[in-house]
C-alpha positions as CSV (number, residue, x, y, z in Angstrom):
1,X,100.9,94.0,68.8
2,X,103.3,93.5,72.0
3,X,101.8,96.6,73.5
4,X,98.3,95.2,73.1
5,X,99.2,91.8,74.4
6,X,100.7,93.5,77.5
7,X,97.7,95.6,78.0
8,X,95.5,92.7,77.8
9,X,97.6,90.8,80.3
10,X,97.5,93.8,82.6
11,X,93.6,94.0,82.4
12,X,93.5,90.2,83.0
13,X,95.8,90.5,85.9
14,X,93.6,93.3,87.4
15,X,90.4,91.6,86.8
16,X,91.8,88.4,88.4
17,X,92.9,90.4,91.5
18,X,89.5,92.3,91.8
19,X,87.6,88.9,91.6
20,X,89.9,87.7,94.4
21,X,89.6,90.8,96.3
22,X,85.8,90.7,96.2
23,X,85.7,87.0,97.0
24,X,87.6,87.7,100.4
25,X,85.4,90.8,101.3
26,X,82.0,91.4,102.6
27,X,79.3,92.9,100.5
28,X,77.2,95.3,102.4
29,X,73.4,95.9,102.2
30,X,73.9,99.2,100.3
31,X,76.5,97.5,97.7
32,X,79.7,98.8,99.4
33,X,82.3,96.2,100.1
34,X,84.1,95.8,103.4
35,X,87.8,94.3,103.2
36,X,88.5,92.3,106.5
37,X,91.0,94.0,108.7
38,X,93.5,91.2,108.6
39,X,93.8,91.4,104.8
40,X,94.0,95.3,105.0
41,X,96.8,94.7,107.4
42,X,98.7,92.1,105.2
43,X,98.1,93.9,101.9
44,X,99.3,97.2,103.5
45,X,102.5,95.4,104.7
46,X,103.1,94.0,101.3
47,X,102.7,97.3,99.4
48,X,104.9,99.1,101.7
49,X,107.7,96.4,101.6
50,X,110.4,96.4,99.0
51,X,110.5,93.2,96.8
52,X,113.7,92.0,98.3
53,X,112.1,92.2,101.7
54,X,109.0,90.2,101.0
55,X,108.5,86.8,102.3
56,X,109.8,84.1,99.8
57,X,106.2,82.9,98.9
58,X,105.1,86.6,98.3
59,X,108.2,86.9,95.8
60,X,107.3,83.5,94.2
61,X,103.9,85.1,93.5
62,X,105.5,88.2,91.7
63,X,107.8,85.9,89.8
64,X,104.8,84.0,88.5
65,X,103.4,87.4,87.3
66,X,106.8,88.3,85.7
67,X,107.0,84.8,84.0
68,X,103.5,85.6,82.3
69,X,104.8,88.8,81.1
70,X,108.0,87.4,79.8
71,X,106.0,84.6,78.0
72,X,103.9,87.3,76.4
73,X,107.2,89.0,75.0
74,X,108.9,85.8,74.1
75,X,105.9,84.8,72.0
76,X,105.8,88.2,70.3
77,X,109.6,87.9,69.5
78,X,109.1,84.5,68.2
79,X,106.2,85.5,65.9
80,X,108.3,88.6,64.7
């Protein structure tokens, strides 16, 4: 059950990210999508930066995601 709940969360997190990514991108006439260069630069920096070296606001975003995962695990532990 915990495995499925975490998998469901992973899919929801991915779906949320994709909606955000597409909302910030330009849809081209052929259906392809262009990510603005400023966002590519920012996201490339973030993905190549160790967690402890991220800006505080970026760390906070990751902490919120960790809290969501912990909530799922704690709910599963309580239900068991």
